[in-house]
TITOR-532028 format. One record per residue: residue in one letter; x, y, z of N, C-alpha, C in turn. Coordinates in steps of 0.02 Angstrom, whole numbers, plus 50000, padded with zeros to 5 digits. Example, Ala and Ser with C-alpha at 12.3 -4.5 7.8 and 13.67 -1.06 7.14 Angstrom:
REM residues 2
a506604971650390506154977550390506604983550390s506424988850354506844994750357506455000250394
REM end
This chain:
REM residues 115
x544025833549893544105834349802544085824749797x544095823749732544025815949728544615818849654x544985812349633545275813149567544875818049493x545255822849498545325826849437545825826849401x545705823449325546335828449264546355835549284x545925840549306545875845149266545935848449343x546275850349379546365851749466547125858449410x546805862449465547485868349488547945868449524x548615871449490549055871249567549065877449592x548805882149635548945885949656549685886249700x550295890449679551015891149696551175899349760x551435900049796551255908849788551815907649830x552355912749834552805913349828553295921649890x553165921649972553205924749994553935926450028x553995932550081554665930950117554245928550195x554815924250219554615924150294554505928750340x554745931650342554475936850385553965944650370x553375939450308553165943150286552485942650344x552195946750343551575948950428550975953550408x550455950450443550015952350460549955957150511x549755961750535550005962350585550155958850617x550165954450695550665951350695550675942650705x550305945450643550225937350611550605936150559x550865929950531551375927950489550985927250425x551355929450345550755929250314550445923950277x551175917050290551055912650263550575906150297x550535908750366549955905450422549515909950393x549245914350384548705919650362548295915550297x548825916450254548385911750190548125905250210x548575901750260548295895650282547775893750295x547995894750328547195898550405546175900250326x546315904150287546295907450237546105903050212x546445897250175546075891350114545785887050190x545905881650225545625878050274544845883550281x544825888050317543895892450305543645891150256x544135891850177543955892250121543555884050099x543905880750126543515874650131543965871250081x544745876250052545225874149986545425865450036x545705859349981546055853749998546565852050044x546835858250023547535856350053547935863850048x548545861950106548695869450099549575865850097x550205864250079550695864850119551125870150091x551735871050149552125876750175552675874350180x553355877650113553655876550119554035878750135x554945882150168555435884950187555895883150127x556185888650079556745885350053557365890050073x557725885850058558315887750110558865896250066x558655893949997558825901449986558905900049905x558685906849891558295910449880558385918849853x557955921549790557915928949777557285931349735x556965936949740556505941149717556545943749668x556035948349666556105955849630556645959649636x556505959849696557035965849716558015964849704x557905957649692558365954549672558765950649760x558615953449789559095954149839558985945049877x559665939349873560115936149878559605934149952x559125930249995558905925350055559275919850079x559835918550091559915911450112560055909850216x560085905050200560115902750311561115900150299x561465901450216562245899450233562685907650261x562275910350261562645917450248562765916550343x563645920450377563745920650436563055923750441x562915930250457561895932550485561225927250466x561175925450507560475920850456560085924450445x560005925150393559275928250366558515925850395x558325933150414557365932150444556965933950380x557515929050329557105930750293556885925750201x556855921250259556985914350193556205913350174x556355911950092555975912750021555275905250079x554735906250057554275902150104553745902750040x553645894449990552775893149954552715892949961x551995892049949551405887449991550945885549928x550925881149923550765875449865549875876449910x549545875449857548825870449863548565870049774x548135863649808547915861649771546915860249753x546795860649723546075860249709545755862949639x545025861649635544765862949551544965871249548x544945873549489545185879849461544475885049468x543785884249482543425889349525543695887949596x544035886049637544065886649719544745893149725x545265889949668545615891049663545645899749643x545395902349581545245905349569545005911749609x544365909149659544175912449700544995917349753x544675912049800545475911549825546035914749809x546295913249755546645920149714546575925949760x546255926649703545595936949754545825937149810x545775933549848545915932749930546635932449936x547115930749886547935929349934548165935949898x547495937949855548015945249831547985952749884x547295950749899546885956849951547495958250013x547625948850040548155950350104548535950650060x548975952550017549515954149995549535962050011x549065964150003548995973450005548935971250068x548545971550131548335970950202549115969750199x549965966550184550425966050208550785969450214x550925973050134551095976050077551655972950064x551835966150048552295962050031552135963649959x552755961649948553005958449873553045950649841x552905947049792552825941349804552795936849763x552575932249725552315929149658551725925749692x551295925349624550995921349647550945918749551x550735906749557550845905249494550335901449491x550005896649434549495894349423549675888749360x549635882649390549855876949351549285872449354x549125868949303548745864149283548895856649346x548785855849364548665847949400548175841749398x548485833049401547865830649390548105826349458x547475825249482547755822649557547495815649548x548075812649559547725808349556547525803249612x547765804949655547645800749738547375805449795x547015805749834546585812249881546415808449938x546905807849984546315803450007546735803550089x546085804250156546605804750217546665798950240x547165798450276547465792050319547075789550364x547205783850372546855783250451547095789750518
REM end
C-alpha cells in the first residue's frame, strides 16, 4: 500500500472467547485479511471493557476473565475495506458473536516493510 490520504481504518471489537469451531474469531479474521491481500492487521487485547450486553470484562477481578475485549485494526483502501467488512459480518454470523465494527478515515503517512 502506498502513502494514501484517503485510506480507511477498520476496527473490529469482539470478545477473546469468540470462536468459529475450535479457532478463535480474531485469528480467523486476521488470516482472512491476509488471504484477501489487505495491507496488515493488528490484534490488541484489552484489560477492561463492556459491550452491548453491559457486562464488564476485566483482568482485575479475582476470577480471571476468559472473555477480555479484543480489538482488530486493519488499514487499507476504501474498496478493500468495504469488501472485507462483508466477510467480517459473515464471520460474526458463523460464530454467533456480538461485537462492533467501525470505519474511520485514515491517512497513510508511512507503510514500509522492515529489514
